[in-house]
C-alpha angles and dihedrals in degrees: 000000000000127000091249092054090048091052092048091048091051091049091050091050090051091051091050091048090050091051091051092050091048090051091050091051091049090051091049090052091051090050090049092050091048091049093049090050090054090048089050091051090050092048090051090052092048090048093051091048089048092052090050090054094041093108094077136053089271088063090063090055091050091049090052091049091046092060089065098053097133088061093055097059096066090043091051091047091051090049091052091051092048091051091052093049099040110026094163092055090047091052092048091049091048092051090049093049092048091049090051093048090048091050092047094048091047092051092049090052093050095048096074091048092050094047091047094050094052 
């Protein structure tokens, strides 16, 4: 194999490598857009639920959180990435949060009964 053929072969390999990297970047961009659409749909759902609950004190909290929407998109994207990378930790965190919410709701339901009995 001559030196010229070797050089042409290397150039062709570099072109192929560049094409593969460009394809990977394009796929990553498509995945990012898909993820952000899902996050947008989730944010729209949360917003609609928040507007339905806006009559109570909880609605004021949702309104306050709604004013910072641009901050939630990066947080949600980071959470999605963390869930993909560490699914066991995500499951453990979800179980912990659900246990806490169950405890909190149960405590809130018992408080009116305890104050009424006293």
